[in-house]
N, CA, C and O atoms as CSV, one atom per row, in Angstrom:
chain,resi,resn,atom,element,x,y,z
A,1,MET,N,N,-23.079,6.180,101.821
A,1,MET,CA,C,-22.309,7.443,101.846
A,1,MET,C,C,-23.401,8.445,101.435
A,1,MET,O,O,-24.001,8.340,100.366
A,2,ASP,N,N,-23.621,9.373,102.287
A,2,ASP,CA,C,-24.470,10.473,101.975
A,2,ASP,C,C,-23.839,11.622,101.112
A,2,ASP,O,O,-22.700,12.050,101.302
A,3,ASN,N,N,-24.639,12.043,100.212
A,3,ASN,CA,C,-24.255,13.021,99.275
A,3,ASN,C,C,-24.972,14.439,99.635
A,3,ASN,O,O,-26.153,14.528,99.297
A,4,PRO,N,N,-24.480,15.366,100.174
A,4,PRO,CA,C,-25.327,16.613,100.558
A,4,PRO,C,C,-25.765,17.350,99.459
A,4,PRO,O,O,-26.529,18.288,99.690
A,5,PHE,N,N,-25.403,17.091,98.195
A,5,PHE,CA,C,-25.850,17.803,96.986
A,5,PHE,C,C,-27.081,17.085,96.185
A,5,PHE,O,O,-27.642,17.557,95.196
A,6,LEU,N,N,-27.341,15.999,96.744
A,6,LEU,CA,C,-28.514,15.208,96.040
A,6,LEU,C,C,-29.680,15.032,97.126
A,6,LEU,O,O,-29.494,14.751,98.310
A,7,ALA,N,N,-30.863,15.237,96.530
A,7,ALA,CA,C,-32.121,14.928,97.513
A,7,ALA,C,C,-31.986,13.496,97.696
A,7,ALA,O,O,-31.358,12.772,96.923
A,8,PRO,N,N,-32.658,13.065,98.854
A,8,PRO,CA,C,-32.650,11.558,99.283
A,8,PRO,C,C,-33.188,10.689,98.164
A,8,PRO,O,O,-32.778,9.531,98.089
A,9,HIS,N,N,-34.086,11.156,97.271
A,9,HIS,CA,C,-34.602,10.301,96.261
A,9,HIS,C,C,-33.826,10.287,94.975
A,9,HIS,O,O,-34.142,9.492,94.090
A,10,GLU,N,N,-32.789,11.157,94.820
A,10,GLU,CA,C,-32.027,11.085,93.565
A,10,GLU,C,C,-30.793,10.222,93.576
A,10,GLU,O,O,-30.116,9.994,94.578
A,11,ARG,N,N,-30.587,9.806,92.469
A,11,ARG,CA,C,-29.278,9.034,92.197
A,11,ARG,C,C,-28.310,9.855,91.454
A,11,ARG,O,O,-28.676,10.700,90.637
A,12,PRO,N,N,-26.991,9.597,91.750
A,12,PRO,CA,C,-25.991,10.389,90.983
A,12,PRO,C,C,-26.096,10.189,89.407
A,12,PRO,O,O,-25.894,11.111,88.616
A,13,GLY,N,N,-26.411,8.975,89.053
A,13,GLY,CA,C,-26.468,8.752,87.577
A,13,GLY,C,C,-25.968,7.336,87.105
A,13,GLY,O,O,-26.157,6.366,87.839
A,14,ASN,N,N,-25.374,7.210,85.973
A,14,ASN,CA,C,-24.898,5.951,85.394
A,14,ASN,C,C,-23.444,6.097,85.291
A,14,ASN,O,O,-22.898,7.191,85.150
A,15,VAL,N,N,-22.872,5.062,85.356
A,15,VAL,CA,C,-21.383,4.896,85.019
A,15,VAL,C,C,-21.194,3.581,84.125
A,15,VAL,O,O,-21.646,2.494,84.486
A,16,VAL,N,N,-20.577,3.743,83.080
A,16,VAL,CA,C,-20.286,2.583,82.193
A,16,VAL,C,C,-18.822,2.180,82.200
A,16,VAL,O,O,-17.906,2.983,82.025
A,17,LEU,N,N,-18.684,1.033,82.390
A,17,LEU,CA,C,-17.261,0.487,82.552
A,17,LEU,C,C,-16.933,-0.608,81.567
A,17,LEU,O,O,-17.693,-1.559,81.390
A,18,ASP,N,N,-15.799,-0.458,80.935
A,18,ASP,CA,C,-15.466,-1.587,80.065
A,18,ASP,C,C,-14.913,-2.662,80.861
A,18,ASP,O,O,-14.214,-2.381,81.834
A,19,LEU,N,N,-15.165,-3.916,80.536
A,19,LEU,CA,C,-14.688,-5.166,81.215
A,19,LEU,C,C,-13.252,-5.392,81.172
A,19,LEU,O,O,-12.571,-5.571,82.182
A,20,ASP,N,N,-12.802,-5.380,79.974
A,20,ASP,CA,C,-11.382,-5.828,79.544
A,20,ASP,C,C,-10.486,-4.671,79.915
A,20,ASP,O,O,-10.566,-3.606,79.303
A,21,GLY,N,N,-9.671,-4.850,80.861
A,21,GLY,CA,C,-8.665,-3.827,81.245
A,21,GLY,C,C,-9.206,-2.942,82.274
A,21,GLY,O,O,-8.418,-2.155,82.798
A,22,VAL,N,N,-10.471,-2.947,82.659
A,22,VAL,CA,C,-10.948,-2.070,83.765
A,22,VAL,C,C,-11.371,-2.848,85.015
A,22,VAL,O,O,-11.033,-2.521,86.152
A,23,VAL,N,N,-12.195,-3.982,84.691
A,23,VAL,CA,C,-12.678,-4.820,85.681
A,23,VAL,C,C,-11.739,-6.039,85.698
A,23,VAL,O,O,-11.321,-6.499,86.761
A,24,PHE,N,N,-11.441,-6.513,84.588
A,24,PHE,CA,C,-10.575,-7.796,84.424
A,24,PHE,C,C,-9.381,-7.511,83.523
A,24,PHE,O,O,-9.344,-6.614,82.680
A,25,LEU,N,N,-8.398,-8.388,83.801
A,25,LEU,CA,C,-7.251,-8.224,82.945
A,25,LEU,C,C,-6.890,-9.721,82.666
A,25,LEU,O,O,-6.326,-10.446,83.485
A,26,GLY,N,N,-7.269,-10.084,81.453
A,26,GLY,CA,C,-7.127,-11.501,81.121
A,26,GLY,C,C,-8.241,-12.255,81.849
A,26,GLY,O,O,-9.437,-11.968,81.803
A,27,SER,N,N,-7.696,-13.231,82.506
A,27,SER,CA,C,-8.734,-14.080,83.399
A,27,SER,C,C,-8.755,-13.695,84.801
A,27,SER,O,O,-9.405,-14.367,85.602
A,28,GLU,N,N,-8.122,-12.707,85.153
A,28,GLU,CA,C,-8.093,-12.256,86.574
A,28,GLU,C,C,-8.754,-10.811,86.789
A,28,GLU,O,O,-8.598,-9.921,85.953
A,29,ALA,N,N,-9.505,-10.630,87.967
A,29,ALA,CA,C,-10.098,-9.463,88.333
A,29,ALA,C,C,-8.961,-8.443,88.584
A,29,ALA,O,O,-7.973,-8.830,89.209
A,30,ILE,N,N,-9.019,-7.357,88.208
A,30,ILE,CA,C,-7.973,-6.282,88.626
A,30,ILE,C,C,-8.125,-5.961,90.095
A,30,ILE,O,O,-9.236,-5.731,90.574
A,31,PRO,N,N,-7.031,-5.943,90.804
A,31,PRO,CA,C,-7.146,-5.634,92.239
A,31,PRO,C,C,-7.871,-4.374,92.515
A,31,PRO,O,O,-7.614,-3.334,91.909
A,32,GLY,N,N,-8.821,-4.474,93.477
A,32,GLY,CA,C,-9.542,-3.244,93.851
A,32,GLY,C,C,-10.776,-2.983,93.034
A,32,GLY,O,O,-11.612,-2.191,93.468
A,33,ALA,N,N,-10.953,-3.592,91.879
A,33,ALA,CA,C,-12.129,-3.486,91.031
A,33,ALA,C,C,-13.398,-3.782,91.715
A,33,ALA,O,O,-14.348,-3.002,91.643
A,34,GLY,N,N,-13.445,-4.923,92.400
A,34,GLY,CA,C,-14.658,-5.365,92.975
A,34,GLY,C,C,-15.048,-4.328,94.111
A,34,GLY,O,O,-16.211,-3.938,94.223
A,35,ALA,N,N,-14.137,-3.943,94.860
A,35,ALA,CA,C,-14.366,-2.860,95.978
A,35,ALA,C,C,-14.973,-1.654,95.404
A,35,ALA,O,O,-15.978,-1.133,95.888
A,36,ALA,N,N,-14.310,-1.178,94.289
A,36,ALA,CA,C,-14.701,-0.055,93.646
A,36,ALA,C,C,-16.184,-0.161,93.096
A,36,ALA,O,O,-17.021,0.713,93.321
A,37,LEU,N,N,-16.419,-1.220,92.411
A,37,LEU,CA,C,-17.838,-1.457,91.984
A,37,LEU,C,C,-18.821,-1.498,93.106
A,37,LEU,O,O,-19.931,-1.047,92.823
A,38,HIS,N,N,-18.655,-1.924,94.267
A,38,HIS,CA,C,-19.445,-1.976,95.364
A,38,HIS,C,C,-19.659,-0.592,95.888
A,38,HIS,O,O,-20.785,-0.199,96.192
A,39,ARG,N,N,-18.510,0.205,96.005
A,39,ARG,CA,C,-18.589,1.588,96.458
A,39,ARG,C,C,-19.471,2.424,95.607
A,39,ARG,O,O,-20.254,3.224,96.119
A,40,LEU,N,N,-19.362,2.252,94.214
A,40,LEU,CA,C,-20.140,2.980,93.276
A,40,LEU,C,C,-21.638,2.635,93.499
A,40,LEU,O,O,-22.487,3.519,93.612
A,41,ALA,N,N,-21.916,1.344,93.557
A,41,ALA,CA,C,-23.337,0.916,93.830
A,41,ALA,C,C,-23.853,1.388,95.182
A,41,ALA,O,O,-25.001,1.818,95.296
A,42,ASP,N,N,-23.049,1.313,96.158
A,42,ASP,CA,C,-23.478,1.796,97.470
A,42,ASP,C,C,-23.785,3.311,97.538
A,42,ASP,O,O,-24.612,3.787,98.316
A,43,ALA,N,N,-23.081,3.995,96.696
A,43,ALA,CA,C,-23.257,5.510,96.569
A,43,ALA,C,C,-24.477,5.943,95.687
A,43,ALA,O,O,-24.814,7.119,95.548
A,44,GLY,N,N,-25.126,4.834,95.085
A,44,GLY,CA,C,-26.305,5.129,94.307
A,44,GLY,C,C,-26.077,5.097,92.732
A,44,GLY,O,O,-27.027,5.157,91.951
A,45,TRP,N,N,-24.854,5.005,92.352
A,45,TRP,CA,C,-24.610,4.962,90.957
A,45,TRP,C,C,-25.150,3.622,90.374
A,45,TRP,O,O,-25.021,2.564,90.988
A,46,ARG,N,N,-25.730,3.710,89.221
A,46,ARG,CA,C,-26.170,2.548,88.389
A,46,ARG,C,C,-24.882,2.130,87.686
A,46,ARG,O,O,-24.373,2.979,86.954
A,47,VAL,N,N,-24.300,0.985,87.800
A,47,VAL,CA,C,-23.137,0.400,87.234
A,47,VAL,C,C,-23.542,-0.360,86.037
A,47,VAL,O,O,-24.315,-1.306,86.186
A,48,LEU,N,N,-23.067,-0.022,84.770
A,48,LEU,CA,C,-23.300,-0.680,83.504
A,48,LEU,C,C,-21.878,-1.190,83.028
A,48,LEU,O,O,-20.823,-0.619,83.303
A,49,PHE,N,N,-22.002,-2.384,82.249
A,49,PHE,CA,C,-20.733,-2.910,81.808
A,49,PHE,C,C,-20.818,-2.873,80.222
A,49,PHE,O,O,-21.908,-2.990,79.663
A,50,ALA,N,N,-19.672,-2.711,79.538
A,50,ALA,CA,C,-19.594,-2.677,78.044
A,50,ALA,C,C,-18.361,-3.648,77.791
A,50,ALA,O,O,-17.464,-3.753,78.627
A,51,THR,N,N,-18.365,-4.324,76.638
A,51,THR,CA,C,-17.275,-5.020,76.196
A,51,THR,C,C,-17.395,-5.103,74.686
A,51,THR,O,O,-18.487,-5.076,74.118
A,52,ASN,N,N,-16.293,-5.201,74.089
A,52,ASN,CA,C,-16.171,-5.532,72.644
A,52,ASN,C,C,-15.797,-7.108,72.413
A,52,ASN,O,O,-15.616,-7.540,71.275
A,53,ASN,N,N,-15.706,-7.841,73.445
A,53,ASN,CA,C,-15.268,-9.218,73.354
A,53,ASN,C,C,-16.586,-10.004,73.412
A,53,ASN,O,O,-17.205,-10.110,74.471
A,54,GLY,N,N,-17.000,-10.541,72.286
A,54,GLY,CA,C,-18.142,-11.320,72.030
A,54,GLY,C,C,-18.031,-12.733,72.127
A,54,GLY,O,O,-18.896,-13.472,71.656
A,55,THR,N,N,-16.914,-13.197,72.767
A,55,THR,CA,C,-16.641,-14.669,72.770
A,55,THR,C,C,-17.389,-15.370,73.995
A,55,THR,O,O,-17.515,-16.594,74.010
A,56,ARG,N,N,-17.883,-14.561,75.025
A,56,ARG,CA,C,-18.592,-15.159,76.089
A,56,ARG,C,C,-20.075,-14.759,76.137
A,56,ARG,O,O,-20.409,-13.636,75.761
A,57,SER,N,N,-20.908,-15.583,76.557
A,57,SER,CA,C,-22.302,-15.296,76.650
A,57,SER,C,C,-22.608,-14.240,77.882
A,57,SER,O,O,-21.790,-14.024,78.776
A,58,LEU,N,N,-23.787,-13.670,77.807
A,58,LEU,CA,C,-24.172,-12.810,78.877
A,58,LEU,C,C,-24.162,-13.514,80.143
A,58,LEU,O,O,-23.751,-12.928,81.145
A,59,GLU,N,N,-24.611,-14.827,80.208
A,59,GLU,CA,C,-24.699,-15.545,81.406
A,59,GLU,C,C,-23.276,-15.818,81.947
A,59,GLU,O,O,-23.087,-15.770,83.162
A,60,VAL,N,N,-22.334,-16.083,81.148
A,60,VAL,CA,C,-20.918,-16.267,81.515
A,60,VAL,C,C,-20.342,-15.109,82.040
A,60,VAL,O,O,-19.667,-15.165,83.067
A,61,VAL,N,N,-20.571,-13.898,81.345
A,61,VAL,CA,C,-19.980,-12.689,81.799
A,61,VAL,C,C,-20.553,-12.301,83.230
A,61,VAL,O,O,-19.796,-11.912,84.119
A,62,THR,N,N,-21.819,-12.414,83.399
A,62,THR,CA,C,-22.495,-12.179,84.559
A,62,THR,C,C,-22.051,-12.970,85.736
A,62,THR,O,O,-21.855,-12.439,86.829
A,63,ALA,N,N,-21.907,-14.119,85.534
A,63,ALA,CA,C,-21.373,-15.041,86.530
A,63,ALA,C,C,-19.804,-14.625,86.894
A,63,ALA,O,O,-19.371,-14.691,88.045
A,64,ARG,N,N,-19.172,-14.278,85.987
A,64,ARG,CA,C,-17.786,-13.844,86.170
A,64,ARG,C,C,-17.699,-12.671,87.090
A,64,ARG,O,O,-17.039,-12.716,88.127
A,65,ILE,N,N,-18.376,-11.613,86.700
A,65,ILE,CA,C,-18.543,-10.374,87.425
A,65,ILE,C,C,-19.012,-10.624,88.850
A,65,ILE,O,O,-18.511,-10.003,89.787
A,66,THR,N,N,-19.983,-11.541,89.021
A,66,THR,CA,C,-20.403,-11.771,90.327
A,66,THR,C,C,-19.486,-12.597,91.173
A,66,THR,O,O,-19.316,-12.368,92.370
A,67,ASP,N,N,-18.881,-13.596,90.493
A,67,ASP,CA,C,-18.005,-14.443,91.288
A,67,ASP,C,C,-16.594,-13.752,91.650
A,67,ASP,O,O,-16.067,-13.956,92.744
A,68,GLN,N,N,-16.057,-12.988,90.747
A,68,GLN,CA,C,-14.686,-12.348,90.930
A,68,GLN,C,C,-14.664,-10.866,91.497
A,68,GLN,O,O,-13.588,-10.310,91.720
A,69,THR,N,N,-15.722,-10.325,91.694
A,69,THR,CA,C,-15.707,-8.912,92.181
A,69,THR,C,C,-16.277,-8.775,93.499
A,69,THR,O,O,-16.335,-7.668,94.034
């Protein structure tokens, strides 16, 4: 997706998303979340994730994002 307001070498910036309630609801991915994440990345946004749920390791959370989105 080309953005006429950005030079070809520029990125729009960063977006930080909470995992619980934004990307996932309980053990399920929120419908459309995966597509939205891919659209952001394809548009050049750097997608970062935040959570206040410390019960899962980084590896588990990373696998979950990869597998369910």
